[in-house]
Biopython code that builds the backbone (N, CA, C, O; Angstrom):
import numpy as np
from Bio.PDB.StructureBuilder import StructureBuilder

atoms = [
    (1, "UNK", "N", (215.697, -214.074, -157.166)),
    (1, "UNK", "CA", (214.311, -214.434, -156.930)),
    (1, "UNK", "C", (213.690, -214.825, -158.276)),
    (1, "UNK", "O", (213.863, -214.127, -159.275)),
    (2, "UNK", "N", (212.973, -215.938, -158.289)),
    (2, "UNK", "CA", (212.303, -216.330, -159.523)),
    (2, "UNK", "C", (210.970, -215.572, -159.647)),
    (2, "UNK", "O", (210.558, -214.865, -158.727)),
    (3, "UNK", "N", (210.322, -215.731, -160.780)),
    (3, "UNK", "CA", (209.096, -214.952, -161.058)),
    (3, "UNK", "C", (207.999, -215.208, -160.021)),
    (3, "UNK", "O", (207.354, -214.276, -159.543)),
    (4, "UNK", "N", (207.798, -216.490, -159.682)),
    (4, "UNK", "CA", (206.773, -216.828, -158.702)),
    (4, "UNK", "C", (207.012, -216.158, -157.342)),
    (4, "UNK", "O", (206.070, -215.705, -156.691)),
    (5, "UNK", "N", (208.248, -216.103, -156.933)),
    (5, "UNK", "CA", (208.591, -215.427, -155.675)),
    (5, "UNK", "C", (208.315, -213.936, -155.754)),
    (5, "UNK", "O", (207.813, -213.339, -154.801)),
    (6, "UNK", "N", (208.645, -213.332, -156.898)),
    (6, "UNK", "CA", (208.378, -211.909, -157.071)),
    (6, "UNK", "C", (206.882, -211.603, -157.006)),
    (6, "UNK", "O", (206.468, -210.598, -156.426)),
    (7, "UNK", "N", (206.085, -212.472, -157.602)),
    (7, "UNK", "CA", (204.628, -212.286, -157.576)),
    (7, "UNK", "C", (204.131, -212.386, -156.136)),
    (7, "UNK", "O", (203.337, -211.549, -155.707)),
    (8, "UNK", "N", (204.570, -213.369, -155.394)),
    (8, "UNK", "CA", (204.139, -213.524, -153.992)),
    (8, "UNK", "C", (204.544, -212.337, -153.149)),
    (8, "UNK", "O", (203.749, -211.850, -152.345)),
    (9, "UNK", "N", (205.781, -211.857, -153.320)),
    (9, "UNK", "CA", (206.256, -210.700, -152.545)),
    (9, "UNK", "C", (205.370, -209.488, -152.832)),
    (9, "UNK", "O", (204.931, -208.803, -151.909)),
    (10, "UNK", "N", (205.110, -209.227, -154.109)),
    (10, "UNK", "CA", (204.261, -208.091, -154.483)),
    (10, "UNK", "C", (202.869, -208.240, -153.923)),
    (10, "UNK", "O", (202.321, -207.284, -153.374)),
    (11, "UNK", "N", (202.286, -209.405, -154.048)),
    (11, "UNK", "CA", (200.943, -209.684, -153.571)),
    (11, "UNK", "C", (200.857, -209.421, -152.049)),
    (11, "UNK", "O", (199.956, -208.724, -151.582)),
    (12, "UNK", "N", (201.793, -209.980, -151.306)),
    (12, "UNK", "CA", (201.796, -209.794, -149.846)),
    (12, "UNK", "C", (202.061, -208.341, -149.451)),
    (12, "UNK", "O", (201.503, -207.838, -148.475)),
    (13, "UNK", "N", (202.909, -207.687, -150.215)),
    (13, "UNK", "CA", (203.177, -206.269, -149.946)),
    (13, "UNK", "C", (201.919, -205.414, -150.099)),
    (13, "UNK", "O", (201.647, -204.537, -149.278)),
    (14, "UNK", "N", (201.163, -205.679, -151.153)),
    (14, "UNK", "CA", (199.948, -204.921, -151.398)),
    (14, "UNK", "C", (198.936, -205.181, -150.264)),
    (14, "UNK", "O", (198.307, -204.247, -149.765)),
    (15, "UNK", "N", (198.785, -206.455, -149.864)),
    (15, "UNK", "CA", (197.843, -206.756, -148.789)),
    (15, "UNK", "C", (198.287, -206.085, -147.468)),
    (15, "UNK", "O", (197.451, -205.600, -146.705)),
    (16, "UNK", "N", (199.578, -206.064, -147.216)),
    (16, "UNK", "CA", (200.083, -205.355, -146.008)),
    (16, "UNK", "C", (199.797, -203.854, -146.079)),
    (16, "UNK", "O", (199.395, -203.245, -145.088)),
    (17, "UNK", "N", (200.006, -203.270, -147.245)),
    (17, "UNK", "CA", (199.716, -201.850, -147.444)),
    (17, "UNK", "C", (198.256, -201.545, -147.206)),
    (17, "UNK", "O", (197.919, -200.494, -146.661)),
    (18, "UNK", "N", (197.392, -202.446, -147.607)),
    (18, "UNK", "CA", (195.966, -202.240, -147.438)),
    (18, "UNK", "C", (195.564, -202.151, -145.951)),
    (18, "UNK", "O", (194.510, -201.605, -145.628)),
    (19, "UNK", "N", (196.386, -202.676, -145.070)),
    (19, "UNK", "CA", (196.074, -202.567, -143.650)),
    (19, "UNK", "C", (196.013, -201.112, -143.168)),
    (19, "UNK", "O", (195.384, -200.811, -142.153)),
    (20, "UNK", "N", (196.668, -200.225, -143.900)),
    (20, "UNK", "CA", (196.658, -198.809, -143.555)),
    (20, "UNK", "C", (195.433, -198.057, -144.089)),
    (20, "UNK", "O", (195.258, -196.873, -143.799)),
    (21, "UNK", "N", (194.597, -198.733, -144.856)),
    (21, "UNK", "CA", (193.400, -198.124, -145.434)),
    (21, "UNK", "C", (192.242, -198.188, -144.431)),
    (21, "UNK", "O", (192.247, -199.028, -143.531)),
    (22, "UNK", "N", (191.257, -197.305, -144.584)),
    (22, "UNK", "CA", (190.033, -197.448, -143.795)),
    (22, "UNK", "C", (189.463, -198.865, -144.024)),
    (22, "UNK", "O", (189.656, -199.448, -145.091)),
    (23, "UNK", "N", (188.775, -199.400, -143.032)),
    (23, "UNK", "CA", (188.334, -200.786, -143.074)),
    (23, "UNK", "C", (187.541, -201.163, -144.315)),
    (23, "UNK", "O", (187.777, -202.224, -144.893)),
    (24, "UNK", "N", (186.600, -200.315, -144.740)),
    (24, "UNK", "CA", (185.784, -200.631, -145.900)),
    (24, "UNK", "C", (186.635, -200.676, -147.166)),
    (24, "UNK", "O", (186.442, -201.558, -148.003)),
    (25, "UNK", "N", (187.571, -199.745, -147.321)),
    (25, "UNK", "CA", (188.457, -199.759, -148.490)),
    (25, "UNK", "C", (189.439, -200.927, -148.433)),
    (25, "UNK", "O", (189.815, -201.481, -149.466)),
    (26, "UNK", "N", (189.842, -201.288, -147.247)),
    (26, "UNK", "CA", (190.763, -202.408, -147.084)),
    (26, "UNK", "C", (190.088, -203.702, -147.591)),
    (26, "UNK", "O", (190.680, -204.455, -148.365)),
    (27, "UNK", "N", (188.887, -203.938, -147.157)),
    (27, "UNK", "CA", (188.178, -205.148, -147.568)),
    (27, "UNK", "C", (187.918, -205.159, -149.077)),
    (27, "UNK", "O", (188.087, -206.188, -149.731)),
    (28, "UNK", "N", (187.509, -204.022, -149.623)),
    (28, "UNK", "CA", (187.253, -203.912, -151.056)),
    (28, "UNK", "C", (188.551, -204.129, -151.838)),
    (28, "UNK", "O", (188.570, -204.876, -152.816)),
    (29, "UNK", "N", (189.619, -203.486, -151.415)),
    (29, "UNK", "CA", (190.916, -203.611, -152.059)),
    (29, "UNK", "C", (191.448, -205.006, -152.026)),
    (29, "UNK", "O", (191.943, -205.514, -153.033)),
    (30, "UNK", "N", (191.354, -205.645, -150.866)),
    (30, "UNK", "CA", (191.873, -207.016, -150.750)),
    (30, "UNK", "C", (191.129, -207.980, -151.670)),
    (30, "UNK", "O", (191.743, -208.823, -152.324)),
    (31, "UNK", "N", (189.825, -207.851, -151.716)),
    (31, "UNK", "CA", (189.008, -208.694, -152.581)),
    (31, "UNK", "C", (189.414, -208.488, -154.039)),
    (31, "UNK", "O", (189.567, -209.454, -154.787)),
    (32, "UNK", "N", (189.586, -207.249, -154.434)),
    (32, "UNK", "CA", (189.953, -206.911, -155.814)),
    (32, "UNK", "C", (191.349, -207.489, -156.151)),
    (32, "UNK", "O", (191.527, -208.116, -157.196)),
    (33, "UNK", "N", (192.318, -207.273, -155.269)),
    (33, "UNK", "CA", (193.663, -207.755, -155.506)),
    (33, "UNK", "C", (193.687, -209.267, -155.635)),
    (33, "UNK", "O", (194.305, -209.795, -156.560)),
    (34, "UNK", "N", (193.035, -209.967, -154.736)),
    (34, "UNK", "CA", (193.016, -211.414, -154.771)),
    (34, "UNK", "C", (192.420, -211.911, -156.088)),
    (34, "UNK", "O", (192.944, -212.834, -156.711)),
    (35, "UNK", "N", (191.314, -211.283, -156.502)),
    (35, "UNK", "CA", (190.683, -211.684, -157.748)),
    (35, "UNK", "C", (191.583, -211.432, -158.960)),
    (35, "UNK", "O", (191.703, -212.292, -159.832)),
    (36, "UNK", "N", (192.196, -210.295, -159.015)),
    (36, "UNK", "CA", (193.086, -209.958, -160.146)),
    (36, "UNK", "C", (194.296, -210.873, -160.231)),
    (36, "UNK", "O", (194.680, -211.301, -161.320)),
    (37, "UNK", "N", (194.893, -211.170, -159.099)),
    (37, "UNK", "CA", (196.068, -212.047, -159.132)),
    (37, "UNK", "C", (195.650, -213.476, -159.545)),
    (37, "UNK", "O", (196.403, -214.164, -160.234)),
    (38, "UNK", "N", (194.471, -213.909, -159.131)),
    (38, "UNK", "CA", (194.001, -215.219, -159.550)),
    (38, "UNK", "C", (193.726, -215.228, -161.079)),
    (38, "UNK", "O", (194.076, -216.185, -161.770)),
    (39, "UNK", "N", (193.119, -214.190, -161.570)),
    (39, "UNK", "CA", (192.777, -214.102, -162.990)),
    (39, "UNK", "C", (194.033, -214.127, -163.880)),
    (39, "UNK", "O", (193.982, -214.608, -165.012)),
    (40, "UNK", "N", (195.118, -213.626, -163.382)),
    (40, "UNK", "CA", (196.331, -213.509, -164.187)),
    (40, "UNK", "C", (197.364, -214.582, -163.879)),
    (40, "UNK", "O", (198.520, -214.480, -164.288)),
    (41, "UNK", "N", (196.942, -215.595, -163.164)),
    (41, "UNK", "CA", (197.860, -216.634, -162.755)),
    (41, "UNK", "C", (198.538, -217.345, -163.918)),
    (41, "UNK", "O", (199.703, -217.732, -163.819)),
    (42, "UNK", "N", (197.810, -217.517, -165.022)),
    (42, "UNK", "CA", (198.374, -218.241, -166.180)),
    (42, "UNK", "C", (198.482, -217.357, -167.414)),
    (42, "UNK", "O", (198.319, -217.830, -168.539)),
    (43, "UNK", "N", (198.755, -216.084, -167.206)),
    (43, "UNK", "CA", (198.863, -215.193, -168.364)),
    (43, "UNK", "C", (200.221, -215.345, -169.064)),
    (43, "UNK", "O", (201.131, -215.985, -168.536)),
    (44, "UNK", "N", (200.343, -214.763, -170.227)),
    (44, "UNK", "CA", (201.588, -214.820, -170.973)),
    (44, "UNK", "C", (202.680, -213.982, -170.280)),
    (44, "UNK", "O", (202.391, -213.165, -169.406)),
    (45, "UNK", "N", (203.908, -214.200, -170.682)),
    (45, "UNK", "CA", (205.001, -213.455, -170.077)),
    (45, "UNK", "C", (204.904, -211.963, -170.372)),
    (45, "UNK", "O", (205.285, -211.151, -169.529)),
    (46, "UNK", "N", (204.410, -211.584, -171.533)),
    (46, "UNK", "CA", (204.229, -210.176, -171.871)),
    (46, "UNK", "C", (203.163, -209.544, -170.968)),
    (46, "UNK", "O", (203.356, -208.459, -170.420)),
    (47, "UNK", "N", (202.053, -210.240, -170.831)),
    (47, "UNK", "CA", (200.979, -209.748, -169.958)),
    (47, "UNK", "C", (201.464, -209.689, -168.522)),
    (47, "UNK", "O", (201.134, -208.758, -167.787)),
    (48, "UNK", "N", (202.246, -210.679, -168.122)),
    (48, "UNK", "CA", (202.757, -210.765, -166.749)),
    (48, "UNK", "C", (203.655, -209.551, -166.439)),
    (48, "UNK", "O", (203.544, -208.957, -165.366)),
    (49, "UNK", "N", (204.515, -209.196, -167.349)),
    (49, "UNK", "CA", (205.392, -208.034, -167.157)),
    (49, "UNK", "C", (204.577, -206.755, -166.954)),
    (49, "UNK", "O", (204.858, -205.955, -166.061)),
    (50, "UNK", "N", (203.569, -206.584, -167.800)),
    (50, "UNK", "CA", (202.715, -205.393, -167.700)),
    (50, "UNK", "C", (201.944, -205.414, -166.376)),
    (50, "UNK", "O", (201.863, -204.409, -165.669)),
    (51, "UNK", "N", (201.386, -206.574, -166.062)),
    (51, "UNK", "CA", (200.623, -206.772, -164.819)),
    (51, "UNK", "C", (201.466, -206.419, -163.590)),
    (51, "UNK", "O", (201.043, -205.646, -162.730)),
    (52, "UNK", "N", (202.663, -206.999, -163.528)),
    (52, "UNK", "CA", (203.556, -206.770, -162.404)),
    (52, "UNK", "C", (203.978, -205.287, -162.323)),
    (52, "UNK", "O", (204.055, -204.718, -161.234)),
    (53, "UNK", "N", (204.242, -204.692, -163.452)),
    (53, "UNK", "CA", (204.647, -203.284, -163.463)),
    (53, "UNK", "C", (203.537, -202.380, -162.945)),
    (53, "UNK", "O", (203.787, -201.461, -162.165)),
    (54, "UNK", "N", (202.325, -202.642, -163.377)),
    (54, "UNK", "CA", (201.182, -201.815, -162.932)),
    (54, "UNK", "C", (200.924, -201.976, -161.438)),
    (54, "UNK", "O", (200.685, -200.995, -160.734)),
    (55, "UNK", "N", (200.973, -203.222, -160.957)),
    (55, "UNK", "CA", (200.708, -203.449, -159.551)),
    (55, "UNK", "C", (201.878, -202.938, -158.670)),
    (55, "UNK", "O", (201.650, -202.482, -157.549)),
    (56, "UNK", "N", (203.087, -203.013, -159.164)),
    (56, "UNK", "CA", (204.215, -202.467, -158.430)),
    (56, "UNK", "C", (204.054, -200.951, -158.323)),
    (56, "UNK", "O", (204.322, -200.367, -157.274)),
    (57, "UNK", "N", (203.620, -200.324, -159.401)),
    (57, "UNK", "CA", (203.376, -198.863, -159.374)),
    (57, "UNK", "C", (202.286, -198.521, -158.393)),
    (57, "UNK", "O", (202.381, -197.521, -157.681)),
    (58, "UNK", "N", (201.240, -199.341, -158.342)),
    (58, "UNK", "CA", (200.152, -199.151, -157.370)),
    (58, "UNK", "C", (200.706, -199.217, -155.950)),
    (58, "UNK", "O", (200.412, -198.357, -155.120)),
    (59, "UNK", "N", (201.516, -200.251, -155.677)),
    (59, "UNK", "CA", (202.087, -200.407, -154.343)),
    (59, "UNK", "C", (202.947, -199.206, -153.928)),
    (59, "UNK", "O", (202.866, -198.730, -152.795)),
    (60, "UNK", "N", (203.760, -198.735, -154.857)),
    (60, "UNK", "CA", (204.598, -197.573, -154.568)),
    (60, "UNK", "C", (203.765, -196.361, -154.308)),
    (60, "UNK", "O", (204.028, -195.621, -153.360)),
    (61, "UNK", "N", (202.756, -196.132, -155.130)),
    (61, "UNK", "CA", (201.885, -194.986, -154.984)),
    (61, "UNK", "C", (201.138, -195.039, -153.650)),
    (61, "UNK", "O", (201.049, -194.035, -152.943)),
    (62, "UNK", "N", (200.611, -196.196, -153.314)),
    (62, "UNK", "CA", (199.869, -196.346, -152.062)),
    (62, "UNK", "C", (200.784, -196.141, -150.851)),
    (62, "UNK", "O", (200.406, -195.493, -149.875)),
    (63, "UNK", "N", (201.987, -196.701, -150.930)),
    (63, "UNK", "CA", (202.954, -196.511, -149.827)),
    (63, "UNK", "C", (203.253, -195.028, -149.631)),
    (63, "UNK", "O", (203.355, -194.567, -148.494)),
    (64, "UNK", "N", (203.394, -194.282, -150.708)),
    (64, "UNK", "CA", (203.652, -192.843, -150.609)),
    (64, "UNK", "C", (202.441, -192.121, -150.010)),
    (64, "UNK", "O", (202.607, -191.216, -149.192)),
    (65, "UNK", "N", (201.257, -192.501, -150.398)),
    (65, "UNK", "CA", (200.040, -191.836, -149.899)),
    (65, "UNK", "C", (199.806, -192.152, -148.425)),
    (65, "UNK", "O", (199.351, -191.295, -147.669)),
    (66, "UNK", "N", (200.116, -193.379, -148.016)),
    (66, "UNK", "CA", (199.884, -193.756, -146.631)),
    (66, "UNK", "C", (200.933, -193.160, -145.690)),
    (66, "UNK", "O", (200.661, -192.911, -144.516)),
    (67, "UNK", "N", (202.118, -192.939, -146.219)),
    (67, "UNK", "CA", (203.170, -192.374, -145.399)),
    (67, "UNK", "C", (203.847, -193.430, -144.540)),
    (67, "UNK", "O", (203.507, -194.611, -144.602)),
    (68, "UNK", "N", (204.793, -192.997, -143.752)),
    (68, "UNK", "CA", (205.609, -193.923, -142.949)),
    (68, "UNK", "C", (204.810, -194.663, -141.895)),
    (68, "UNK", "O", (205.088, -195.834, -141.634)),
    (69, "UNK", "N", (203.869, -194.052, -141.305)),
    (69, "UNK", "CA", (203.130, -194.657, -140.210)),
    (69, "UNK", "C", (201.960, -195.546, -140.678)),
    (69, "UNK", "O", (201.322, -196.220, -139.869)),
    (70, "UNK", "N", (201.699, -195.536, -141.956)),
    (70, "UNK", "CA", (200.598, -196.381, -142.471)),
    (70, "UNK", "C", (199.228, -195.881, -142.091)),
    (70, "UNK", "O", (198.258, -196.637, -142.129)),
    (71, "UNK", "N", (199.134, -194.619, -141.724)),
    (71, "UNK", "CA", (197.835, -194.037, -141.400)),
    (71, "UNK", "C", (197.464, -193.012, -142.482)),
    (71, "UNK", "O", (198.120, -191.979, -142.620)),
    (72, "UNK", "N", (196.419, -193.308, -143.235)),
    (72, "UNK", "CA", (196.091, -192.423, -144.347)),
    (72, "UNK", "C", (195.536, -191.085, -143.867)),
    (72, "UNK", "O", (195.052, -190.945, -142.743)),
    (73, "UNK", "N", (195.625, -190.131, -144.751)),
    (73, "UNK", "CA", (194.990, -188.854, -144.540)),
    (73, "UNK", "C", (193.500, -189.041, -144.827)),
    (73, "UNK", "O", (192.982, -190.156, -144.780)),
    (74, "UNK", "N", (192.828, -187.940, -145.123)),
    (74, "UNK", "CA", (191.401, -188.083, -145.454)),
    (74, "UNK", "C", (191.226, -189.009, -146.660)),
    (74, "UNK", "O", (192.092, -189.069, -147.532)),
    (75, "UNK", "N", (190.106, -189.727, -146.705)),
    (75, "UNK", "CA", (189.888, -190.720, -147.738)),
    (75, "UNK", "C", (190.044, -190.091, -149.137)),
    (75, "UNK", "O", (190.499, -190.781, -150.049)),
    (76, "UNK", "N", (189.700, -188.871, -149.331)),
    (76, "UNK", "CA", (189.865, -188.213, -150.606)),
    (76, "UNK", "C", (191.308, -188.081, -151.039)),
    (76, "UNK", "O", (191.585, -187.799, -152.205)),
    (77, "UNK", "N", (192.236, -188.282, -150.106)),
    (77, "UNK", "CA", (193.649, -188.167, -150.422)),
    (77, "UNK", "C", (194.270, -189.503, -150.839)),
    (77, "UNK", "O", (195.463, -189.564, -151.139)),
    (78, "UNK", "N", (193.476, -190.561, -150.861)),
    (78, "UNK", "CA", (193.989, -191.864, -151.227)),
    (78, "UNK", "C", (193.534, -192.180, -152.646)),
    (78, "UNK", "O", (192.361, -192.023, -152.985)),
    (79, "UNK", "N", (194.477, -192.625, -153.465)),
    (79, "UNK", "CA", (194.168, -192.992, -154.836)),
    (79, "UNK", "C", (194.416, -191.842, -155.778)),
    (79, "UNK", "O", (194.870, -190.767, -155.385)),
    (80, "UNK", "N", (194.100, -192.101, -157.057)),
    (80, "UNK", "CA", (194.247, -191.064, -158.060)),
    (80, "UNK", "C", (193.238, -191.319, -159.183)),
    (80, "UNK", "O", (192.827, -192.458, -159.402)),
    (81, "UNK", "N", (192.851, -190.293, -159.869)),
    (81, "UNK", "CA", (191.934, -190.426, -160.976)),
    (81, "UNK", "C", (192.644, -191.008, -162.179)),
    (81, "UNK", "O", (193.829, -190.765, -162.408)),
    (82, "UNK", "N", (191.888, -191.783, -162.942)),
    (82, "UNK", "CA", (192.429, -192.301, -164.230)),
    (82, "UNK", "C", (192.288, -191.250, -165.290)),
    (82, "UNK", "O", (191.301, -190.515, -165.325)),
    (83, "UNK", "N", (193.272, -191.176, -166.155)),
    (83, "UNK", "CA", (193.209, -190.228, -167.287)),
    (83, "UNK", "C", (192.366, -190.833, -168.392)),
    (83, "UNK", "O", (192.129, -192.041, -168.427)),
    (84, "UNK", "N", (191.915, -189.967, -169.297)),
    (84, "UNK", "CA", (191.174, -190.457, -170.461)),
    (84, "UNK", "C", (192.038, -191.418, -171.256)),
    (84, "UNK", "O", (191.531, -192.418, -171.763)),
    (85, "UNK", "N", (193.332, -191.144, -171.377)),
    (85, "UNK", "CA", (194.231, -191.994, -172.124)),
    (85, "UNK", "C", (194.300, -193.385, -171.474)),
    (85, "UNK", "O", (194.301, -194.392, -172.183)),
    (86, "UNK", "N", (194.357, -193.452, -170.160)),
    (86, "UNK", "CA", (194.367, -194.748, -169.464)),
    (86, "UNK", "C", (193.070, -195.494, -169.736)),
    (86, "UNK", "O", (193.091, -196.687, -170.040)),
    (87, "UNK", "N", (191.953, -194.806, -169.628)),
    (87, "UNK", "CA", (190.647, -195.447, -169.817)),
    (87, "UNK", "C", (190.487, -195.969, -171.250)),
    (87, "UNK", "O", (189.838, -196.992, -171.465)),
    (88, "UNK", "N", (191.067, -195.280, -172.216)),
    (88, "UNK", "CA", (190.962, -195.705, -173.609)),
    (88, "UNK", "C", (191.716, -197.026, -173.882)),
    (88, "UNK", "O", (191.453, -197.688, -174.886)),
    (89, "UNK", "N", (192.641, -197.403, -173.002)),
    (89, "UNK", "CA", (193.396, -198.648, -173.180)),
    (89, "UNK", "C", (192.709, -199.846, -172.519)),
    (89, "UNK", "O", (193.162, -200.978, -172.685)),
    (90, "UNK", "N", (191.625, -199.614, -171.772)),
    (90, "UNK", "CA", (190.930, -200.708, -171.110)),
    (90, "UNK", "C", (190.003, -201.408, -172.068)),
    (90, "UNK", "O", (189.447, -200.802, -172.985)),
    (91, "UNK", "N", (189.845, -202.709, -171.837)),
    (91, "UNK", "CA", (188.845, -203.505, -172.576)),
    (91, "UNK", "C", (187.478, -203.225, -171.909)),
    (91, "UNK", "O", (187.408, -202.737, -170.781)),
    (92, "UNK", "N", (186.404, -203.551, -172.641)),
    (92, "UNK", "CA", (185.070, -203.343, -172.128)),
    (92, "UNK", "C", (184.872, -204.057, -170.799)),
    (92, "UNK", "O", (184.224, -203.527, -169.896)),
    (93, "UNK", "N", (185.431, -205.266, -170.677)),
    (93, "UNK", "CA", (185.315, -206.030, -169.450)),
    (93, "UNK", "C", (185.944, -205.287, -168.267)),
    (93, "UNK", "O", (185.408, -205.297, -167.159)),
    (94, "UNK", "N", (187.082, -204.647, -168.518)),
    (94, "UNK", "CA", (187.791, -203.905, -167.481)),
    (94, "UNK", "C", (186.982, -202.662, -167.074)),
    (94, "UNK", "O", (186.916, -202.316, -165.894)),
    (95, "UNK", "N", (186.386, -202.015, -168.034)),
    (95, "UNK", "CA", (185.552, -200.824, -167.721)),
    (95, "UNK", "C", (184.374, -201.239, -166.852)),
    (95, "UNK", "O", (184.016, -200.535, -165.908)),
    (96, "UNK", "N", (183.768, -202.389, -167.171)),
    (96, "UNK", "CA", (182.673, -202.917, -166.370)),
    (96, "UNK", "C", (183.121, -203.198, -164.951)),
    (96, "UNK", "O", (182.398, -202.907, -163.998)),
    (97, "UNK", "N", (184.324, -203.771, -164.803)),
    (97, "UNK", "CA", (184.885, -204.048, -163.460)),
    (97, "UNK", "C", (185.087, -202.736, -162.692)),
    (97, "UNK", "O", (184.756, -202.638, -161.510)),
    (98, "UNK", "N", (185.628, -201.744, -163.376)),
    (98, "UNK", "CA", (185.829, -200.470, -162.692)),
    (98, "UNK", "C", (184.526, -199.846, -162.239)),
    (98, "UNK", "O", (184.453, -199.251, -161.163)),
    (99, "UNK", "N", (183.507, -199.980, -163.053)),
    (99, "UNK", "CA", (182.196, -199.455, -162.668)),
    (99, "UNK", "C", (181.649, -200.182, -161.438)),
    (99, "UNK", "O", (181.108, -199.557, -160.525)),
    (100, "UNK", "N", (181.794, -201.493, -161.425)),
    (100, "UNK", "CA", (181.368, -202.269, -160.250)),
    (100, "UNK", "C", (182.133, -201.855, -159.008)),
    (100, "UNK", "O", (181.566, -201.718, -157.924)),
    (101, "UNK", "N", (183.430, -201.657, -159.185)),
    (101, "UNK", "CA", (184.284, -201.217, -158.081)),
    (101, "UNK", "C", (183.832, -199.840, -157.578)),
    (101, "UNK", "O", (183.792, -199.604, -156.371)),
    (102, "UNK", "N", (183.499, -198.956, -158.478)),
    (102, "UNK", "CA", (183.009, -197.624, -158.101)),
    (102, "UNK", "C", (181.695, -197.752, -157.291)),
    (102, "UNK", "O", (181.523, -197.086, -156.270)),
    (103, "UNK", "N", (180.795, -198.598, -157.753)),
    (103, "UNK", "CA", (179.529, -198.781, -157.063)),
    (103, "UNK", "C", (179.753, -199.312, -155.656)),
    (103, "UNK", "O", (179.111, -198.846, -154.715)),
    (104, "UNK", "N", (180.660, -200.285, -155.494)),
    (104, "UNK", "CA", (180.985, -200.840, -154.182)),
    (104, "UNK", "C", (181.595, -199.778, -153.256)),
    (104, "UNK", "O", (181.265, -199.686, -152.074)),
    (105, "UNK", "N", (182.493, -198.986, -153.838)),
    (105, "UNK", "CA", (183.198, -197.972, -153.029)),
    (105, "UNK", "C", (182.229, -196.891, -152.531)),
    (105, "UNK", "O", (182.451, -196.304, -151.472)),
    (106, "UNK", "N", (181.155, -196.626, -153.288)),
    (106, "UNK", "CA", (180.187, -195.618, -152.902)),
    (106, "UNK", "C", (179.236, -196.090, -151.807)),
    (106, "UNK", "O", (178.570, -195.277, -151.167)),
    (107, "UNK", "N", (179.173, -197.405, -151.593)),
    (107, "UNK", "CA", (178.226, -197.935, -150.566)),
    (107, "UNK", "C", (178.682, -197.614, -149.187)),
    (107, "UNK", "O", (178.017, -197.977, -148.216)),
]
sb = StructureBuilder()
sb.init_structure("model")
sb.init_model(0)
sb.init_chain("A")
sb.init_seg("    ")
for serial, (resi, resn, name, xyz) in enumerate(atoms, 1):
    if name == "N":
        sb.init_residue(resn, " ", resi, " ")
    sb.init_atom(name, np.array(xyz, "f"), 0.0, 1.0, " ", f" {name:<3s}", serial, name[0])
structure = sb.get_structure()
């Protein structure tokens, strides 16, 4: 599989996994994923490797949380908190995006 095919498989896998989320989270997640994949369409190979690794980890984590039937437990059981170390590696722009995502999720 070439790089473009791997990106498409990961992208479609994430969108399929989102079908197991509550409707509001599914819509929010899909919008975020689509935007992130568009933003990184022309990134460097180093950035691409990091990007793909992080999103693959997200897909694996979400698949484990949703379980075999794709029906999530209580909403509080989906996702995980970011560590201070992870937050320290984000750029200001990314922190602002996370804050916007938090505001949307609380609505």
